[in-house]
C-alpha positions in Angstrom: 8.8 58.0 3.6 11.1 58.8 0.7 14.8 58.8 1.5 14.9 62.6 1.0 12.2 63.0 3.6 13.9 60.7 6.1 17.1 62.7 5.6 15.3 66.0 6.2 13.9 64.8 9.5 17.3 63.5 10.6 19.2 66.6 9.4 16.9 68.9 11.3 17.3 66.9 14.5 21.0 66.7 14.4 21.6 70.3 13.2 20.0 71.5 16.5 23.2 70.3 18.2 25.8 70.4 15.4 25.8 73.9 14.1 27.0 74.9 10.6 28.0 71.4 9.5 25.1 70.4 7.2 27.4 68.9 4.7 29.0 66.6 7.3 25.5 65.6 8.6 24.5 64.7 5.0 27.5 62.4 4.6 26.9 60.8 7.9 23.2 60.2 7.0 24.2 58.7 3.6 26.6 56.3 5.4 23.8 55.2 7.7 21.3 54.7 4.8 23.9 52.7 2.8 24.6 50.3 5.7 28.2 51.6 6.0 30.5 52.5 8.9 31.7 56.0 9.7 35.2 57.2 10.7 35.3 60.7 12.2 38.9 62.0 12.3 39.9 65.3 13.6 41.6 67.1 16.5 40.1 66.8 20.0 37.2 69.1 20.8 35.9 69.6 17.3 32.6 67.7 17.9 33.3 64.2 16.7 31.7 62.4 19.6 28.8 64.9 19.7 27.9 64.1 16.1 28.2 60.4 16.7 25.9 60.5 19.8 23.4 62.9 18.1 23.2 60.5 15.1 22.7 57.5 17.3 20.2 59.3 19.5 18.1 60.3 16.5 17.2 56.7 15.7 15.0 54.7 18.1 17.3 51.7 18.3 20.0 50.4 20.7 23.3 52.2 21.0 26.4 51.3 22.9 29.7 53.2 23.4 33.1 51.8 24.0 36.0 54.1 25.1 39.0 52.6 23.4 42.1 52.4 25.6 45.4 50.6 25.4 44.2 47.9 27.9 41.0 47.2 26.0 40.7 43.5 25.0 39.2 42.1 21.8 36.7 40.1 23.9 35.5 43.3 25.5 34.2 44.1 22.0 33.0 40.8 20.6 32.2 38.8 23.7 33.6 35.6 25.4 32.5 32.1 26.4 32.2 31.9 30.2 31.7 28.9 32.4 28.3 28.7 34.0 28.6 26.9 37.4 24.8 26.5 37.6 24.7 23.9 34.8 28.4 23.0 34.3 28.6 24.3 30.7 30.0 27.3 28.8 27.8 30.1 27.5 28.5 33.0 25.3 28.4 36.4 26.9 27.8 39.0 24.2 30.2 42.0 23.9 29.4 45.6 23.2 29.2 45.0 19.4 25.8 43.4 19.8 23.9 46.5 19.3 22.5 48.6 16.4 24.9 51.6 16.6 28.3 51.1 18.2 30.2 54.2 19.1 33.9 53.4 19.1 35.3 56.5 20.8 39.0 57.3 20.1 39.5 53.9 18.3 43.2 54.6 17.6 44.0 54.6 21.3 43.6 50.8 21.4 46.3 48.4 20.2 45.9 47.0 16.7 44.9 43.5 17.9 42.0 45.0 19.7 41.0 47.2 16.7 41.1 44.1 14.5 38.3 42.6 16.6 35.9 44.7 14.6 37.0 43.4 11.2 34.6 40.5 10.9 31.8 42.5 12.6 32.1 45.4 10.1 32.4 43.3 7.0 30.3 40.2 7.7 28.0 41.7 10.4 28.6 38.7 12.5 30.9 37.4 15.4 32.7 34.0 15.4 33.7 32.5 18.7 34.9 29.0 19.4 33.4 27.6 16.3 30.0 29.3 16.7 28.7 32.2 14.6 26.5 34.9 16.0 24.6 37.3 13.6 24.4 41.0 14.5 21.1 42.9 14.4 20.1 45.2 11.6 20.7 48.0 11.1 24.3 47.8 12.4 26.7 50.7 12.2 30.0 51.4 13.7 30.8 55.1 14.2 34.4 55.5 15.2 36.2 58.7 16.3 39.9 59.1 15.9 42.5 61.7 16.7 45.3 62.3 14.2 48.1 59.6 14.5 50.6 62.3 15.5 48.9 62.7 18.8 50.7 61.0 21.7 49.4 57.6 22.7 47.7 56.6 19.5 48.1 53.7 17.1 47.5 54.0 13.3 44.6 51.9 12.1 45.7 48.9 9.9 44.9 49.3 6.2 42.4 46.4 6.3 40.5 48.2 9.1 40.5 51.6 7.4 39.2 50.0 4.2 36.1 48.8 6.0 35.0 52.3 6.9 32.5 53.5 4.3 33.4 57.2 4.8 36.0 59.2 6.7 34.8 62.7 7.7 36.7 65.6 9.2 34.6 68.0 11.3 36.9 71.0 11.1 36.3 74.2 13.1 32.9 75.8 12.8 32.3 79.3 11.5 32.3 82.2 14.1 28.5 82.3 14.4 28.1 78.6 14.9 30.9 78.4 17.4 29.4 81.3 19.4 26.1 79.4 19.5 27.9 76.2 20.6 29.8 78.0 23.4 26.6 79.7 24.8 24.6 76.5 24.7 27.4 74.5 26.5 27.3 77.0 29.4 23.8 75.8 30.3 24.4 72.1 29.8 25.2 69.5 27.2 22.8 70.0 24.2 23.5 66.5 22.8 21.6 65.1 25.9 18.5 66.8 24.7 18.4 64.9 21.3 15.4 62.6 21.0 14.7 59.8 18.6 12.8 61.0 15.5 13.2 57.8 13.3 12.8 54.1 13.9 15.0 51.3 12.8 12.4 50.4 10.2 12.7 53.9 8.8 16.4 53.3 8.3 15.9 49.9 6.8 13.3 51.3 4.4 15.6 54.1 3.4 18.4 51.5 2.8 16.1 49.5 0.5 15.2 52.6 -1.5 18.9 53.5 -1.9 19.7 49.9 -3.2 17.2 50.5 -6.0 18.7 53.7 -7.3 19.7 53.2 -10.9 23.4 53.3 -11.9 24.1 53.4 -15.7 27.1 51.7 -17.4 28.5 55.2 -18.1 28.5 56.0 -14.4 30.0 52.7 -13.5 32.7 53.3 -16.1 33.4 56.7 -14.6 33.9 55.2 -11.2 36.1 52.4 -12.5 38.2 55.0 -14.5 38.8 56.8 -11.2 39.7 53.6 -9.4 42.2 52.6 -12.2 43.8 56.1 -12.1 44.5 55.7 -8.4 46.1 52.3 -9.0 48.4 53.7 -11.6 49.3 57.1 -10.0 53.0 57.4 -9.0 52.0 59.4 -5.9 50.0 56.5 -4.5 51.5 53.2 -3.2 48.1 51.4 -2.9 45.1 52.5 -5.0 41.4 52.1 -4.5 40.3 48.6 -3.8 37.3 46.8 -5.4 35.6 47.2 -2.0 36.3 51.0 -2.3 34.9 51.2 -5.8 31.7 49.4 -4.6 31.5 51.8 -1.7 31.9 54.8 -4.0 29.0 53.5 -6.2 26.8 53.0 -3.2 27.6 56.4 -1.7 26.7 58.0 -5.1 23.4 56.1 -5.0 22.8 57.4 -1.5 23.6 61.0 -2.5 21.2 60.7 -5.4 18.4 59.3 -3.2 18.9 62.1 -0.5 18.8 64.6 -3.4 15.4 63.2 -4.5 16.6 61.3 -7.6 16.3 57.6 -8.4 19.4 57.6 -10.7 23.0 58.6 -10.3 24.7 61.5 -12.2 28.4 62.4 -12.2 28.0 65.2 -9.7 26.8 62.5 -7.2 30.1 60.7 -7.6 32.1 63.9 -7.2 30.2 64.9 -4.1 31.1 61.8 -2.2 34.5 60.7 -3.7 36.8 62.4 -1.3 35.1 61.1 1.8 34.8 57.6 0.4 38.1 57.1 -1.4 40.8 59.3 0.3 41.3 57.2 3.4 41.6 54.0 1.4 44.7 55.3 -0.5 48.2 54.8 0.7 50.1 57.9 -0.4 53.8 58.0 -0.9 55.6 59.4 2.2 57.6 61.8 0.0 54.4 63.2 -1.4 53.5 66.7 -0.2 49.8 66.6 -1.2 47.3 65.0 1.1 45.1 62.0 0.1 42.2 64.3 -0.2 44.1 66.7 -2.5 45.1 63.8 -4.8 41.5 62.4 -5.0 40.3 65.9 -6.1 43.1 66.2 -8.6 42.5 62.8 -10.2 38.7 63.5 -10.4 39.4 66.8 -12.2 41.5 64.9 -14.8 38.9 62.3 -15.7 36.5 63.1 -18.5 32.9 63.3 -17.3 30.6 60.9 -19.1 28.3 62.6 -21.6 26.0 59.6 -22.4 22.3 60.1 -22.0 21.5 56.7 -20.4 22.0 57.8 -16.8 18.3 58.0 -16.0 17.2 55.1 -18.1 16.9 51.4 -17.4 19.1 49.5 -19.9 
C-alpha cells in the first residue's frame, strides 16, 4: 500500500474514537511512519491517553504501558540483571521498553533520573546494561503523555529528553458536536477498548521505507536551514533548533508529503509540521510573553519561501 492509503486506513480507525481531531491524528501517524516518538501534552481529560491507546491498538504489534510515578525506577523501564539460583549466574530481565509501542503515561510525574532511562532507547533504539547491548524491535515508538509543568507533582522534562521527541502535540478541547458524541459514547463504555488492529508491523515498516525515499530538493533543505538559523539568532530564544531538530523537521515534511500522496516536498509541507516539530525544542526567554509555538509561526512568516522549480526533480 502507498503511504497515503496506509494513513487513510489508520485515520478512519482512530477517528472512530477520537472525534474532530483529524489534524492531530495525521501528525501522530506521520510520527509513526517517520520512526519518531510522540509527546502528547495537555490538561488532564483531553484525550491524550485515548489517542495513544487507539494508535497503538490500530497496529498489530506488541504494546506496553508504563504509568510514570515518583517511585518508578530506571530499571523498571530498561530491565535489570538478576541472579538465577538454578544455574548460579546472572541473566537480563527485560523491562517494559522491549516492545513495539511504549505508552509512557504522565511521563513528567517520574523523577528526571527515571525519565533519562529512555534517552538511549529513543535515540539508539537499544538498551545497555552491565556492558551488554540489547537491540529493540522494529518498529519502536514511544508515545508519552504529559500534563503541564504547572500541575502539582510533576517534573519538567530535561532538554535532552524533549529534543528526542519527534513531535509534541496538544489535543485541545473538541468542538461541541464532537464532545457531545464523546460524552454519549462514554456512558455506554470505553470506546477505545473497541479499537481493533487494521495494520501490521510490516505495513508500518513499508510506509517508513516509502517516506525515506521522498525527494527533498536543495531549495527545501535551504528553507529548513534558514529557519533553524533564525531560531538560533533570535533574541527571544535562549537555545535554538538543534541539528537533530532540523533533521526531524525534514523527515516530518517528507512524511507529510507522502501522506498527501506526493513523492517530493514543497514549502507547505514544512509549514504544516514546523510548529509541532520545532516548538518544544526551543528554549524561550522567561521574560518573553509569546509561546514557543507563536515564535515558530512568526519566524516562518518572516522567511522567504523558495521559488526554485527543482522541488520535484532529482538533481
